[in-house]
PASEBA-1860 file (N, C-alpha, C; in nm, 3 decimals):
! residues 305
1> MNWIDHQS> 0.947/-1.047/-1.375/1.026/-0.932/-1.332/1.143/-0.913/-1.428 ~ 1.159/-0.790/-1.477/1.263/-0.758/-1.574/1.365/-0.665/-1.508 ~ 1.483/-0.718/-1.478/1.583/-0.637/-1.409/1.723/-0.681/-1.444 ~ 1.819/-0.593/-1.420/1.960/-0.622/-1.445/2.039/-0.593/-1.317 ~ 2.124/-0.687/-1.281/2.207/-0.676/-1.163/2.344/-0.622/-1.202 ~ 2.377/-0.502/-1.153/2.508/-0.443/-1.179/2.599/-0.452/-1.056 ~ 2.563/-0.536/-0.962/2.638/-0.561/-0.839/2.633/-0.443/-0.742 ~ 2.681/-0.326/-0.783/2.678/-0.211/-0.693/2.543/-0.140/-0.697
9> YIEIYTPE> 2.464/-0.168/-0.799/2.329/-0.113/-0.812/2.249/-0.206/-0.903 ~ 2.116/-0.185/-0.903/2.032/-0.265/-0.992/1.943/-0.175/-1.075 ~ 1.904/-0.225/-1.192/1.809/-0.157/-1.280/1.685/-0.243/-1.295 ~ 1.569/-0.183/-1.276/1.443/-0.254/-1.293/1.370/-0.189/-1.410 ~ 1.339/-0.270/-1.510/1.275/-0.219/-1.631/1.124/-0.229/-1.617 ~ 1.060/-0.114/-1.612/0.916/-0.108/-1.587/0.838/-0.121/-1.716 ~ 0.708/-0.152/-1.707/0.623/-0.142/-1.825/0.618/0.002/-1.875 ~ 0.575/0.021/-1.999/0.566/0.155/-2.057/0.472/0.243/-1.975
17> EFNFEECL> 0.365/0.182/-1.921/0.266/0.257/-1.844/0.315/0.271/-1.699 ~ 0.412/0.357/-1.680/0.468/0.380/-1.547/0.515/0.524/-1.536 ~ 0.476/0.589/-1.426/0.515/0.727/-1.401/0.566/0.738/-1.258 ~ 0.696/0.746/-1.244/0.760/0.750/-1.112/0.714/0.870/-1.031 ~ 0.701/0.987/-1.098/0.662/1.109/-1.029/0.521/1.097/-0.972 ~ 0.430/1.035/-1.046/0.293/1.016/-0.995/0.294/0.925/-0.873 ~ 0.378/0.822/-0.876/0.386/0.732/-0.761/0.446/0.803/-0.641 ~ 0.546/0.890/-0.664/0.604/0.967/-0.553/0.502/1.061/-0.493
25> LFLSRSKQ> 0.414/1.116/-0.576/0.311/1.206/-0.525/0.223/1.134/-0.424 ~ 0.185/1.010/-0.455/0.106/0.932/-0.360/0.187/0.907/-0.233 ~ 0.312/0.870/-0.248/0.395/0.835/-0.132/0.426/0.956/-0.044 ~ 0.411/1.076/-0.097/0.442/1.196/-0.020/0.319/1.263/0.039 ~ 0.207/1.190/0.045/0.080/1.254/0.083/0.072/1.289/0.231 ~ 0.163/1.236/0.315/0.159/1.270/0.458/0.299/1.304/0.508 ~ 0.310/1.417/0.579/0.437/1.456/0.640/0.471/1.366/0.760 ~ 0.372/1.289/0.806/0.394/1.199/0.920/0.443/1.061/0.876
33> EILHQIKG> 0.452/1.038/0.745/0.497/0.907/0.697/0.638/0.878/0.749 ~ 0.658/0.758/0.799/0.785/0.722/0.861/0.856/0.606/0.792 ~ 0.788/0.536/0.703/0.845/0.414/0.645/0.923/0.437/0.516 ~ 0.925/0.560/0.469/1.013/0.597/0.357/1.038/0.746/0.363 ~ 1.139/0.792/0.292/1.170/0.935/0.282/1.190/0.971/0.136 ~ 1.147/1.091/0.100/1.166/1.141/-0.037/1.250/1.267/-0.028 ~ 1.365/1.262/-0.094/1.456/1.377/-0.092/1.521/1.393/-0.228 ~ 1.511/1.515/-0.283/1.577/1.545/-0.410/1.532/1.457/-0.525
41> GYLYKLIK> 1.406/1.416/-0.522/1.355/1.332/-0.630/1.386/1.184/-0.613 ~ 1.453/1.149/-0.504/1.485/1.009/-0.477/1.399/0.957/-0.362 ~ 1.372/0.829/-0.368/1.293/0.762/-0.266/1.386/0.671/-0.185 ~ 1.389/0.692/-0.054/1.473/0.611/0.033/1.384/0.515/0.112 ~ 1.421/0.388/0.107/1.339/0.285/0.170/1.429/0.182/0.238 ~ 1.398/0.151/0.363/1.468/0.047/0.437/1.393/-0.084/0.421 ~ 1.465/-0.188/0.381/1.406/-0.321/0.360/1.487/-0.422/0.440 ~ 1.419/-0.521/0.494/1.488/-0.627/0.568/1.479/-0.758/0.490
49> VNQELILC> 1.594/-0.815/0.461/1.600/-0.943/0.389/1.696/-1.035/0.464 ~ 1.646/-1.151/0.502/1.730/-1.251/0.573/1.801/-1.188/0.693 ~ 1.725/-1.114/0.773/1.776/-1.049/0.895/1.874/-0.936/0.868 ~ 1.893/-0.899/0.742/1.985/-0.790/0.708/1.905/-0.665/0.670 ~ 1.945/-0.550/0.725/1.878/-0.424/0.693/1.946/-0.362/0.572 ~ 1.866/-0.333/0.468/1.918/-0.281/0.342/1.856/-0.144/0.315 ~ 1.938/-0.041/0.307/1.888/0.092/0.271/1.897/0.107/0.120 ~ 1.784/0.143/0.060/1.777/0.159/-0.086/1.751/0.305/-0.122
57> KIGCNQNV> 1.824/0.353/-0.222/1.800/0.486/-0.279/1.744/0.462/-0.419 ~ 1.618/0.501/-0.437/1.545/0.463/-0.558/1.518/0.587/-0.643 ~ 1.561/0.582/-0.766/1.534/0.689/-0.862/1.478/0.628/-0.989 ~ 1.455/0.711/-1.090/1.398/0.659/-1.214/1.445/0.744/-1.331 ~ 1.485/0.679/-1.438/1.521/0.745/-1.563/1.436/0.685/-1.674 ~ 1.335/0.762/-1.717/1.236/0.713/-1.814/1.169/0.588/-1.757 ~ 1.187/0.473/-1.820/1.120/0.353/-1.772/1.216/0.255/-1.705 ~ 1.318/0.311/-1.643/1.413/0.228/-1.569/1.423/0.279/-1.426
65> ILVDFPIT> 1.385/0.195/-1.330/1.403/0.228/-1.189/1.546/0.191/-1.151 ~ 1.617/0.290/-1.095/1.755/0.269/-1.054/1.760/0.257/-0.902 ~ 1.817/0.150/-0.854/1.827/0.127/-0.710/1.973/0.122/-0.669 ~ 2.014/0.222/-0.591/2.149/0.226/-0.534/2.143/0.183/-0.388 ~ 2.259/0.143/-0.337/2.271/0.101/-0.197/2.371/0.195/-0.129 ~ 2.322/0.301/-0.065/2.410/0.405/-0.011/2.512/0.358/0.090 ~ 2.482/0.253/0.165/2.574/0.207/0.269/2.675/0.108/0.211 ~ 2.625/-0.005/0.162/2.712/-0.103/0.097/2.625/-0.199/0.015
73> PPSKGIRE> 2.668/-0.238/-0.103/2.588/-0.331/-0.184/2.572/-0.465/-0.112 ~ 2.452/-0.517/-0.104/2.431/-0.647/-0.040/2.470/-0.760/-0.135 ~ 2.455/-0.882/-0.087/2.490/-0.999/-0.168/2.394/-1.013/-0.287 ~ 2.433/-1.096/-0.382/2.354/-1.114/-0.505/2.212/-1.162/-0.474 ~ 2.201/-1.259/-0.382/2.068/-1.310/-0.349/1.979/-1.204/-0.287 ~ 2.037/-1.119/-0.203/1.960/-1.013/-0.140/1.924/-0.906/-0.243 ~ 2.014/-0.877/-0.336/1.982/-0.780/-0.443/1.860/-0.828/-0.522 ~ 1.852/-0.956/-0.546/1.736/-1.011/-0.617/1.609/-0.995/-0.536
81> EVASYIWE> 1.617/-1.017/-0.404/1.502/-0.998/-0.317/1.457/-0.852/-0.314 ~ 1.554/-0.761/-0.316/1.522/-0.618/-0.319/1.449/-0.583/-0.449 ~ 1.497/-0.635/-0.561/1.432/-0.609/-0.690/1.289/-0.663/-0.689 ~ 1.271/-0.781/-0.631/1.138/-0.842/-0.623/1.045/-0.759/-0.536 ~ 1.097/-0.708/-0.424/1.017/-0.626/-0.334/0.971/-0.499/-0.406 ~ 1.062/-0.431/-0.472/1.028/-0.306/-0.541/0.932/-0.331/-0.656 ~ 0.950/-0.442/-0.727/0.859/-0.479/-0.835/0.716/-0.494/-0.782 ~ 0.704/-0.558/-0.665/0.571/-0.575/-0.605/0.520/-0.444/-0.547
89> WFDLDTDL> 0.607/-0.368/-0.481/0.568/-0.241/-0.418/0.503/-0.147/-0.520 ~ 0.561/-0.141/-0.640/0.508/-0.055/-0.745/0.405/-0.126/-0.834 ~ 0.365/-0.245/-0.797/0.261/-0.320/-0.869/0.291/-0.331/-1.019 ~ 0.414/-0.367/-1.052/0.457/-0.366/-1.191/0.409/-0.487/-1.271 ~ 0.350/-0.585/-1.205/0.295/-0.700/-1.278/0.162/-0.668/-1.347 ~ 0.094/-0.565/-1.299/-0.039/-0.533/-1.352/-0.028/-0.468/-1.490 ~ -0.109/-0.516/-1.583/-0.115/-0.458/-1.717/-0.216/-0.343/-1.716 ~ -0.167/-0.221/-1.706/-0.257/-0.105/-1.698/-0.330/-0.076/-1.828
97> RVFYDAAK> -0.285/-0.134/-1.938/-0.353/-0.109/-2.066/-0.498/-0.154/-2.061 ~ -0.525/-0.261/-1.989/-0.662/-0.311/-1.976/-0.749/-0.208/-1.904 ~ -0.695/-0.152/-1.795/-0.769/-0.050/-1.720/-0.788/0.076/-1.805 ~ -0.685/0.119/-1.874/-0.694/0.241/-1.954/-0.794/0.227/-2.068 ~ -0.797/0.112/-2.130/-0.894/0.089/-2.238/-1.036/0.097/-2.185 ~ -1.060/0.038/-2.068/-1.193/0.041/-2.008/-1.229/0.182/-1.963 ~ -1.130/0.255/-1.910/-1.155/0.390/-1.859/-1.203/0.484/-1.970 ~ -1.150/0.466/-2.088/-1.188/0.553/-2.200/-1.336/0.540/-2.234
105> RDKVLQGF> -1.396/0.426/-2.200/-1.537/0.400/-2.235/-1.632/0.417/-2.116 ~ -1.577/0.461/-2.003/-1.658/0.472/-1.882/-1.680/0.618/-1.847 ~ -1.805/0.656/-1.817/-1.836/0.798/-1.795/-1.771/0.853/-1.669 ~ -1.745/0.767/-1.570/-1.680/0.813/-1.447/-1.529/0.824/-1.467 ~ -1.470/0.726/-1.533/-1.325/0.716/-1.540/-1.264/0.785/-1.662 ~ -1.348/0.835/-1.751/-1.297/0.901/-1.871/-1.198/1.012/-1.834 ~ -1.088/1.015/-1.901/-0.990/1.121/-1.879/-0.882/1.083/-1.778 ~ -0.912/0.987/-1.690/-0.814/0.950/-1.588/-0.689/0.886/-1.649
113> AQKYYGLR> -0.709/0.806/-1.755/-0.597/0.735/-1.815/-0.489/0.832/-1.860 ~ -0.531/0.941/-1.920/-0.434/1.040/-1.967/-0.384/1.129/-1.854 ~ -0.474/1.169/-1.767/-0.440/1.265/-1.661/-0.340/1.206/-1.562 ~ -0.357/1.080/-1.525/-0.271/1.017/-1.424/-0.192/0.900/-1.485 ~ -0.160/0.913/-1.610/-0.094/0.805/-1.684/0.029/0.754/-1.609 ~ 0.032/0.625/-1.590/0.148/0.562/-1.527/0.142/0.549/-1.376 ~ 0.038/0.605/-1.314/0.021/0.588/-1.170/-0.016/0.442/-1.141 ~ 0.052/0.385/-1.045/0.024/0.247/-1.006/-0.012/0.240/-0.859
121> IMCIPDLF> -0.092/0.143/-0.824/-0.125/0.123/-0.683/0.005/0.098/-0.607 ~ 0.032/0.184/-0.510/0.150/0.163/-0.426/0.112/0.063/-0.318 ~ 0.167/-0.055/-0.329/0.121/-0.168/-0.250/0.191/-0.175/-0.114 ~ 0.143/-0.265/-0.033/0.202/-0.295/0.097/0.234/-0.444/0.095 ~ 0.354/-0.482/0.050/0.385/-0.624/0.032/0.372/-0.709/0.158 ~ 0.395/-0.650/0.275/0.390/-0.726/0.400/0.247/-0.736/0.452 ~ 0.199/-0.857/0.471/0.059/-0.879/0.513/0.031/-0.820/0.651 ~ 0.122/-0.837/0.746/0.096/-0.783/0.880/0.087/-0.631/0.876
129> EALSWAII> 0.174/-0.566/0.801/0.166/-0.421/0.788/0.034/-0.379/0.725 ~ -0.008/-0.447/0.620/-0.134/-0.412/0.552/-0.253/-0.427/0.646 ~ -0.260/-0.537/0.718/-0.371/-0.559/0.811/-0.369/-0.457/0.925 ~ -0.250/-0.432/0.979/-0.238/-0.336/1.090/-0.277/-0.196/1.045 ~ -0.232/-0.155/0.928/-0.264/-0.022/0.878/-0.414/-0.008/0.852 ~ -0.476/-0.115/0.802/-0.621/-0.111/0.781/-0.694/-0.095/0.914 ~ -0.647/-0.162/1.016/-0.710/-0.152/1.149/-0.685/-0.013/1.210 ~ -0.562/0.033/1.201/-0.528/0.164/1.259/-0.614/0.274/1.198
137> GQQINLTF> -0.642/0.265/1.069/-0.714/0.371/0.998/-0.865/0.369/1.016 ~ -0.917/0.271/1.086/-1.063/0.259/1.100/-1.120/0.373/1.185 ~ -1.222/0.440/1.130/-1.305/0.538/1.203/-1.227/0.655/1.263 ~ -1.112/0.689/1.203/-1.041/0.811/1.242/-0.992/0.879/1.115 ~ -0.956/1.007/1.124/-0.908/1.075/1.004/-0.767/1.030/0.971 ~ -0.728/1.055/0.847/-0.601/1.005/0.797/-0.482/1.064/0.872 ~ -0.493/1.191/0.912/-0.384/1.256/0.984/-0.353/1.184/1.114 ~ -0.457/1.154/1.192/-0.436/1.086/1.320/-0.391/0.941/1.298
145> AYILKKRF> -0.438/0.879/1.190/-0.395/0.743/1.159/-0.243/0.740/1.136 ~ -0.192/0.838/1.065/-0.047/0.844/1.042/0.029/0.870/1.171 ~ -0.028/0.950/1.259/0.037/0.976/1.388/0.045/0.846/1.470 ~ -0.064/0.770/1.472/-0.063/0.642/1.543/0.039/0.545/1.482 ~ 0.043/0.541/1.350/0.140/0.451/1.285/0.283/0.492/1.320 ~ 0.309/0.621/1.319/0.444/0.670/1.351/0.484/0.628/1.492 ~ 0.393/0.646/1.587/0.422/0.605/1.726/0.446/0.455/1.735 ~ 0.364/0.379/1.665/0.373/0.233/1.664/0.510/0.190/1.610
153> VENFGESL> 0.550/0.248/1.498/0.677/0.212/1.435/0.795/0.253/1.523 ~ 0.791/0.374/1.577/0.903/0.423/1.657/0.919/0.346/1.788 ~ 0.811/0.289/1.839/0.818/0.214/1.965/0.855/0.068/1.946 ~ 0.817/0.010/1.831/0.833/-0.134/1.817/0.907/-0.178/1.690 ~ 0.938/-0.084/1.600/1.006/-0.120/1.477/1.157/-0.111/1.489 ~ 1.227/-0.172/1.394/1.372/-0.160/1.385/1.408/-0.036/1.304 ~ 1.529/0.014/1.325/1.571/0.133/1.251/1.719/0.127/1.217 ~ 1.757/0.214/1.125/1.897/0.227/1.083/1.922/0.375/1.060
161> TFKGDTFW> 2.034/0.426/1.113/2.068/0.567/1.095/2.188/0.581/1.002 ~ 2.172/0.668/0.903/2.277/0.689/0.802/2.285/0.838/0.771 ~ 2.404/0.893/0.794/2.431/1.035/0.768/2.326/1.126/0.833 ~ 2.291/1.094/0.956/2.201/1.178/1.033/2.054/1.153/1.014 ~ 2.018/1.068/0.917/1.878/1.035/0.893/1.848/0.894/0.946 ~ 1.734/0.880/1.011/1.693/0.750/1.064/1.583/0.692/0.976 ~ 1.602/0.568/0.936/1.507/0.498/0.850/1.448/0.381/0.929 ~ 1.319/0.358/0.909/1.244/0.265/0.995/1.182/0.150/0.918
169> LFPNYEKI> 1.166/0.038/0.989/1.090/-0.077/0.940/0.961/-0.089/1.020 ~ 0.855/-0.134/0.955/0.731/-0.161/1.027/0.756/-0.277/1.124 ~ 0.699/-0.271/1.244/0.719/-0.381/1.341/0.677/-0.516/1.284 ~ 0.748/-0.620/1.319/0.708/-0.752/1.272/0.607/-0.815/1.368 ~ 0.532/-0.912/1.316/0.424/-0.970/1.397/0.479/-1.050/1.516 ~ 0.602/-1.104/1.502/0.661/-1.178/1.613/0.677/-1.088/1.735 ~ 0.720/-0.966/1.712/0.739/-0.870/1.821/0.605/-0.828/1.881 ~ 0.508/-0.794/1.795/0.380/-0.742/1.843/0.299/-0.850/1.914
177> ATISVDEL> 0.321/-0.976/1.878/0.250/-1.086/1.946/0.287/-1.096/2.094 ~ 0.397/-1.032/2.133/0.445/-1.044/2.271/0.410/-0.923/2.358 ~ 0.351/-0.818/2.299/0.327/-0.696/2.378/0.185/-0.700/2.437 ~ 0.157/-0.603/2.523/0.027/-0.597/2.589/-0.061/-0.486/2.529 ~ -0.189/-0.498/2.553/-0.283/-0.394/2.510/-0.248/-0.260/2.573 ~ -0.206/-0.263/2.698/-0.172/-0.138/2.767/-0.057/-0.064/2.699 ~ 0.037/-0.137/2.642/0.149/-0.072/2.573/0.101/0.007/2.452 ~ -0.002/-0.044/2.383/-0.058/0.031/2.271/-0.152/0.141/2.319
185> RELQFSVR> -0.217/0.119/2.430/-0.304/0.223/2.487/-0.223/0.348/2.520 ~ -0.099/0.328/2.562/-0.012/0.442/2.595/0.018/0.526/2.471 ~ 0.002/0.468/2.353/0.026/0.541/2.228/-0.103/0.602/2.173 ~ -0.212/0.592/2.250/-0.346/0.643/2.215/-0.423/0.552/2.120 ~ -0.384/0.425/2.115/-0.469/0.328/2.046/-0.593/0.306/2.133 ~ -0.707/0.286/2.069/-0.824/0.246/2.147/-0.804/0.102/2.193 ~ -0.880/0.061/2.294/-0.868/-0.077/2.345/-0.893/-0.176/2.232 ~ -0.999/-0.152/2.154/-1.034/-0.244/2.046/-0.922/-0.255/1.942
193> KAEYVIGV> -0.870/-0.140/1.898/-0.763/-0.143/1.797/-0.640/-0.215/1.849 ~ -0.607/-0.191/1.974/-0.493/-0.259/2.035/-0.515/-0.411/2.035 ~ -0.635/-0.451/2.075/-0.666/-0.594/2.077/-0.660/-0.653/1.937 ~ -0.714/-0.581/1.839/-0.718/-0.632/1.702/-0.577/-0.650/1.644 ~ -0.492/-0.548/1.660/-0.356/-0.555/1.604/-0.277/-0.668/1.670 ~ -0.284/-0.676/1.802/-0.212/-0.783/1.873/-0.271/-0.919/1.836 ~ -0.403/-0.925/1.819/-0.468/-1.050/1.779/-0.421/-1.099/1.643 ~ -0.410/-1.008/1.548/-0.358/-1.045/1.415/-0.215/-1.097/1.427
201> AKIMANGE> -0.133/-1.028/1.507/0.006/-1.070/1.525/0.014/-1.212/1.582 ~ -0.073/-1.243/1.678/-0.070/-1.376/1.741/-0.114/-1.484/1.642 ~ -0.216/-1.453/1.561/-0.261/-1.550/1.460/-0.149/-1.579/1.361 ~ -0.078/-1.473/1.320/0.031/-1.492/1.224/0.148/-1.564/1.290 ~ 0.176/-1.531/1.416/0.286/-1.598/1.487/0.260/-1.747/1.504 ~ 0.132/-1.784/1.514/0.094/-1.926/1.526/0.094/-1.999/1.392 ~ 0.114/-1.923/1.284/0.116/-1.985/1.151/-0.022/-2.008/1.092 ~ -0.124/-1.952/1.156/-0.261/-1.973/1.108/-0.298/-1.879/0.993
209> LTKDLLLG> -0.220/-1.774/0.975/-0.250/-1.675/0.872/-0.121/-1.635/0.802 ~ -0.117/-1.656/0.671/-0.003/-1.613/0.589/-0.055/-1.557/0.458 ~ 0.030/-1.484/0.392/-0.006/-1.429/0.261/-0.029/-1.541/0.159 ~ 0.055/-1.643/0.165/0.041/-1.755/0.071/-0.091/-1.828/0.091 ~ -0.134/-1.844/0.217/-0.263/-1.910/0.244/-0.378/-1.830/0.183 ~ -0.374/-1.699/0.198/-0.480/-1.615/0.142/-0.479/-1.619/-0.010 ~ -0.360/-1.613/-0.068/-0.350/-1.615/-0.214/-0.390/-1.751/-0.271 ~ -0.391/-1.853/-0.185/-0.433/-1.985/-0.230/-0.583/-1.999/-0.247
217> DQNYQQIQ> -0.660/-1.905/-0.188/-0.805/-1.906/-0.208/-0.836/-1.879/-0.355 ~ -0.947/-1.931/-0.399/-0.974/-1.933/-0.543/-1.035/-1.805/-0.599 ~ -1.113/-1.734/-0.520/-1.181/-1.618/-0.578/-1.199/-1.506/-0.476 ~ -1.251/-1.397/-0.525/-1.269/-1.276/-0.445/-1.349/-1.304/-0.318 ~ -1.464/-1.372/-0.332/-1.550/-1.397/-0.216/-1.480/-1.481/-0.110 ~ -1.405/-1.581/-0.154/-1.336/-1.669/-0.059/-1.227/-1.593/0.018 ~ -1.151/-1.510/-0.054/-1.045/-1.434/0.012/-1.107/-1.334/0.109 ~ -1.211/-1.265/0.064/-1.277/-1.167/0.150/-1.332/-1.235/0.276
225> KSLMEIRG> -1.393/-1.351/0.259/-1.449/-1.425/0.372/-1.338/-1.465/0.471 ~ -1.226/-1.513/0.418/-1.114/-1.553/0.505/-1.063/-1.434/0.586 ~ -1.052/-1.319/0.522/-1.005/-1.200/0.592/-1.104/-1.152/0.697 ~ -1.232/-1.159/0.664/-1.335/-1.109/0.757/-1.356/-1.202/0.876 ~ -1.298/-1.319/0.871/-1.302/-1.408/0.987/-1.202/-1.364/1.094 ~ -1.113/-1.273/1.057/-1.015/-1.219/1.153/-1.083/-1.110/1.235 ~ -1.070/-1.118/1.365/-1.132/-1.018/1.453/-1.076/-0.879/1.422 ~ -1.166/-0.785/1.395/-1.126/-0.648/1.365/-1.122/-0.616/1.217
233> IGAWSADY> -1.141/-0.718/1.132/-1.139/-0.696/0.988/-1.280/-0.708/0.932 ~ -1.335/-0.594/0.892/-1.466/-0.591/0.829/-1.452/-0.587/0.678 ~ -1.561/-0.557/0.609/-1.561/-0.559/0.462/-1.464/-0.456/0.405 ~ -1.465/-0.333/0.461/-1.375/-0.230/0.408/-1.229/-0.271/0.425 ~ -1.194/-0.316/0.545/-1.055/-0.354/0.572/-1.012/-0.471/0.484 ~ -1.102/-0.567/0.467/-1.070/-0.683/0.382/-1.041/-0.639/0.239 ~ -1.125/-0.552/0.185/-1.103/-0.506/0.048/-0.976/-0.423/0.037 ~ -0.949/-0.343/0.139/-0.827/-0.262/0.138/-0.703/-0.352/0.133
241> VMMKCLHH> -0.701/-0.457/0.214/-0.588/-0.550/0.217/-0.579/-0.626/0.085 ~ -0.692/-0.665/0.030/-0.691/-0.734/-0.100/-0.637/-0.644/-0.210 ~ -0.667/-0.517/-0.201/-0.624/-0.420/-0.301/-0.475/-0.389/-0.288 ~ -0.430/-0.363/-0.164/-0.295/-0.310/-0.143/-0.189/-0.418/-0.118 ~ -0.230/-0.536/-0.076/-0.133/-0.641/-0.043/-0.145/-0.763/-0.132 ~ -0.269/-0.801/-0.164/-0.291/-0.925/-0.239/-0.309/-0.902/-0.388 ~ -0.308/-0.775/-0.431/-0.315/-0.738/-0.573/-0.440/-0.792/-0.642 ~ -0.551/-0.792/-0.570/-0.674/-0.844/-0.631/-0.743/-0.732/-0.707
249> PSAFPITD> -0.760/-0.746/-0.839/-0.816/-0.636/-0.920/-0.961/-0.603/-0.890 ~ -1.035/-0.698/-0.831/-1.177/-0.674/-0.801/-1.200/-0.617/-0.662 ~ -1.094/-0.595/-0.585/-1.110/-0.539/-0.451/-1.175/-0.402/-0.462 ~ -1.280/-0.380/-0.383/-1.360/-0.259/-0.399/-1.411/-0.214/-0.262 ~ -1.337/-0.127/-0.194/-1.384/-0.077/-0.064/-1.497/0.025/-0.084 ~ -1.614/-0.026/-0.114/-1.724/0.057/-0.163/-1.777/0.155/-0.058 ~ -1.750/0.129/0.070/-1.798/0.221/0.175/-1.694/0.329/0.209 ~ -1.584/0.333/0.135/-1.476/0.425/0.167/-1.519/0.571/0.151
257> VGLHNALK> -1.491/0.652/0.253/-1.530/0.793/0.252/-1.458/0.870/0.141 ~ -1.330/0.840/0.121/-1.254/0.907/0.016/-1.312/0.878/-0.122 ~ -1.351/0.754/-0.145/-1.415/0.717/-0.272/-1.543/0.796/-0.292 ~ -1.624/0.808/-0.187/-1.751/0.881/-0.196/-1.726/1.030/-0.226 ~ -1.627/1.088/-0.159/-1.596/1.229/-0.183/-1.544/1.252/-0.324 ~ -1.462/1.160/-0.371/-1.407/1.173/-0.507/-1.517/1.167/-0.612 ~ -1.611/1.075/-0.593/-1.722/1.064/-0.689/-1.810/1.188/-0.683 ~ -1.835/1.237/-0.564/-1.917/1.359/-0.548/-1.854/1.475/-0.623
265> IHLGLGRK> -1.724/1.496/-0.604/-1.655/1.608/-0.669/-1.643/1.586/-0.820 ~ -1.600/1.468/-0.858/-1.576/1.438/-0.999/-1.704/1.449/-1.083 ~ -1.816/1.407/-1.025/-1.943/1.408/-1.099/-2.024/1.536/-1.072 ~ -1.972/1.625/-0.988/-2.042/1.750/-0.961/-2.174/1.730/-0.888 ~ -2.176/1.635/-0.797/-2.299/1.606/-0.724/-2.313/1.700/-0.603 ~ -2.434/1.723/-0.562/-2.458/1.808/-0.446/-2.446/1.734/-0.314 ~ -2.426/1.604/-0.321/-2.415/1.520/-0.201/-2.333/1.397/-0.238 ~ -2.296/1.322/-0.136/-2.223/1.198/-0.163/-2.319/1.095/-0.224
273> PTIVEIKE> -2.272/1.015/-0.318/-2.358/0.913/-0.376/-2.390/0.803/-0.276 ~ -2.502/0.740/-0.293/-2.539/0.627/-0.207/-2.468/0.501/-0.256 ~ -2.470/0.398/-0.174/-2.408/0.271/-0.213/-2.475/0.216/-0.339 ~ -2.607/0.228/-0.346/-2.680/0.181/-0.465/-2.632/0.256/-0.588 ~ -2.616/0.388/-0.575/-2.570/0.468/-0.688/-2.427/0.432/-0.728 ~ -2.343/0.405/-0.628/-2.205/0.368/-0.659/-2.201/0.235/-0.734 ~ -2.287/0.143/-0.695/-2.294/0.015/-0.766/-2.335/0.035/-0.911 ~ -2.426/0.128/-0.933/-2.469/0.158/-1.070/-2.356/0.225/-1.149
281> LSANWGGL> -2.288/0.320/-1.085/-2.179/0.392/-1.151/-2.063/0.299/-1.185 ~ -2.044/0.195/-1.104/-1.931/0.105/-1.123/-1.968/-0.023/-1.198 ~ -2.082/-0.022/-1.262/-2.133/-0.143/-1.328/-2.036/-0.198/-1.432 ~ -1.957/-0.110/-1.492/-1.864/-0.154/-1.598/-1.721/-0.171/-1.548 ~ -1.703/-0.174/-1.416/-1.567/-0.184/-1.363/-1.525/-0.325/-1.327 ~ -1.601/-0.424/-1.368/-1.573/-0.562/-1.331/-1.427/-0.600/-1.348 ~ -1.364/-0.643/-1.241/-1.224/-0.681/-1.246/-1.127/-0.564/-1.247 ~ -1.179/-0.442/-1.237/-1.095/-0.321/-1.241/-1.124/-0.228/-1.122
289> QAYATFYL> -1.202/-0.275/-1.027/-1.247/-0.188/-0.918/-1.131/-0.131/-0.837 ~ -1.026/-0.209/-0.818/-0.915/-0.162/-0.736/-0.849/-0.039/-0.799 ~ -0.821/-0.046/-0.928/-0.756/0.068/-0.993/-0.852/0.185/-1.010 ~ -0.979/0.158/-1.034/-1.078/0.266/-1.042/-1.082/0.343/-0.910 ~ -1.082/0.270/-0.800/-1.084/0.333/-0.667/-0.957/0.413/-0.644 ~ -0.843/0.355/-0.678/-0.715/0.422/-0.654/-0.704/0.551/-0.734 ~ -0.751/0.551/-0.857/-0.745/0.671/-0.941/-0.844/0.777/-0.892 ~ -0.957/0.734/-0.840/-1.051/0.830/-0.781/-0.990/0.892/-0.654
297> WRSLYEQV> -0.921/0.812/-0.575/-0.849/0.869/-0.459/-0.747/0.973/-0.506 ~ -0.675/0.940/-0.613/-0.576/1.034/-0.667/-0.641/1.167/-0.706 ~ -0.764/1.163/-0.758/-0.829/1.285/-0.801/-0.855/1.381/-0.685 ~ -0.859/1.327/-0.562/-0.880/1.412/-0.445/-0.763/1.505/-0.421 ~ -0.644/1.467/-0.466/-0.525/1.550/-0.446/-0.540/1.684/-0.518 ~ -0.622/1.687/-0.624/-0.642/1.811/-0.700/-0.698/1.921/-0.609 ~ -0.765/1.879/-0.503/-0.828/1.976/-0.415/-0.727/2.045/-0.321 ~ -0.608/1.984/-0.306/-0.513/2.037/-0.209/-0.381/2.082/-0.272
305> I> -0.356/2.040/-0.396/-0.230/2.074/-0.461/-0.230/2.221/-0.502
END
């Protein structure tokens, strides 16, 4: 992590392959999003470090992310934790040059490197949030998934109000481990989703599941297997969590509807490709499937912008 602490604000020096505006475009894809706000080209994010709520105002000047603290600058140790969180959130450890070089030689990905240059996977550093979001999004459209998440956060998350705006944190697993299925049913969660989310919270509260334990697994298959042993986590959810939280480059949610639609449109097909066809199309994506998928998702925005 490359950053400078100026006490009242911090500077994070990004790799050359970084485009703040492209990342903001992804973050602004739903008007129902509650975990951050974008205003005047700035990204506002509430982060909790050592029981302290920190409001961050995030901007960017060329390849420097500028983080201000609108309320009051936190302590030095917390400023370092904030820098680390943002570094992970924007996936700044990944060397995109490897992906871009491969994309230039791939018939599906050709042109993406230049068109979406600097776009990075916007990650979900918190494992409970990543697992819960994967469960919430199962078998419903994205709009309703965001509505459920908003209700979930507003009922069980912490918040901070500053100058008339309220900023929210995703509920922690300790809190959710204590609630009932009926409480989530009142928010229009299905019985199964309510059970799954609370079940994940209880496993994490018992110390049986942590991000470090998952990252300790040696390879893609082992991590995927560990995740799929969790009730409510299938292959798609496991790959989504590996992609967005565990930064695994080979994570490939191959059954994803958005991926299928993107390939259909991008390749000018008259129908969605089959799984067999997708495996053939992705034959050269070894170790790059996560970014290939993310850039194909990005291409879907062209249809609505």
